[in-house]
Phi, psi and omega in degrees: 000123186263154176229114179237126181230130171239099192241105175287130181235126181279114177218162173302143184295339180263010180275160177292159180291121176264119192281155175270190185279157176194189189294152184292348182278341188218176185205147167260125191276125175282309171219199183284356187244337189244135167236143179250133184233159171220115186280061186252351186208155180272355179262151177283145184267157167257118188243133177233138175251116185257141175264019178300128187261137169230089188067241180255022183263142172249117186265129181241132180237155177212137173212160186279153173211189187249350181284157180244146178229148180288148175246126182285135177288347184269358180258146174287138179252133178243122181252128176237088185297131184271027181294136182297332177292325176296317178297322179298310183291327173299319180295319176298317181294325181292327187296119181293345179273354181293122181288161186307310183298322179288323177300312181297319177297319179297321176300316180297318180293320177297316178300320178302314182292318181292322178293322175302313180295319183292332183274357178298129178058029187231339188270141177287141182231159172234145182242161178178201178230143175227163177265115173271171178301341184247356180158186180277135181231138171283135186227163177220125180242155168292133183287113182288350180281350180233071182295148175284133176275123180249129181235091175280138177265119184289149000268322191298335178300332178297321180291318183291333184259006188304323185257019182302322183291343176280346178256316185257121183292334183223119181219158165234138183240129176235128186267142172236130173251117181227121177256162181240129177295126186292340181265311183271343184065017179272143182281151177223124183273121180246349177211128180222104179256016177291146174289163180296329181220133176257129185307142179302137179084000180298142174267128188234128171254120175258125188247110179224106189302323186240111175263091186259275178277339178094355184297316182294311183292325177295317178299320180294315182291326175302319178296321179293319181293326175297339181258015170095012181270131179279151180309317187285353176264001183250135170234133181260133177248126178217153176283313183224137177235157178226156184307320181301318180291318181295321178296315180296317179296318183294326180286326184268330190227072177299141181091353179292148173247132179239129175245122183222152180288327181196155174249118177265157192281330190220163172234133182278181185289351175264003177084016178261141178287138179242127002283338173057210178212018180085201179278107186296325179292312179299317184285334178284323188245000174071024180228000000 
């Protein structure tokens, strides 16, 4: 199964090449800390970052090949799954004409797909034998004794995580409310339902739909680390991400994994991702 991406990204012409999506086995390096992956194929990709100019566009290409390259455990990994359903729901979310109920449903469907991708090769299992109607079968179940910890960041995180229980058989959910000052863009925590201590080895999904400046998601992960969670036990789920947030995360949390529906090129002076999809919370709940 091949993955070919030709993704124009608007960046300053003197900026480093920001890579597009590609196979989960390999990466095109944005800087020394971030690798971008796409879990679409079992083959390693051959990725090239081209500085070919089209006006102010930086064109990034990716295609599959068969060679393998090592992936450093110290780098943050960003996964942009190229599934057509993910692209469909992102497109629905982008449309300014999408009404609130459909927008909220689209967020839930996108979250379901991203959580599915993030849980690949990550969940604890137990094996055994059961009696089927036709005979004895070897089976494998998700271990209910080790539920995944889900941390949605209010409000929009609630919409993105709505269908998590349809994907994950065992979960615990702790809510975080973090608002952003519209002038300073600094985060402010107004609700914290995290326990004082999170058990060692817990798998944690942090759900923040818009990774723009990175202030909110960094504040959330700082709270988790204060409670004993290691970077490599955390996976971030987002609808849309932008370079400022990814850069900030990579510098603070090496080994972190980020799963996002798409990476947009810029953030404006008000802290909104461009082209983005607007205020995800307002559009999800109509307020």
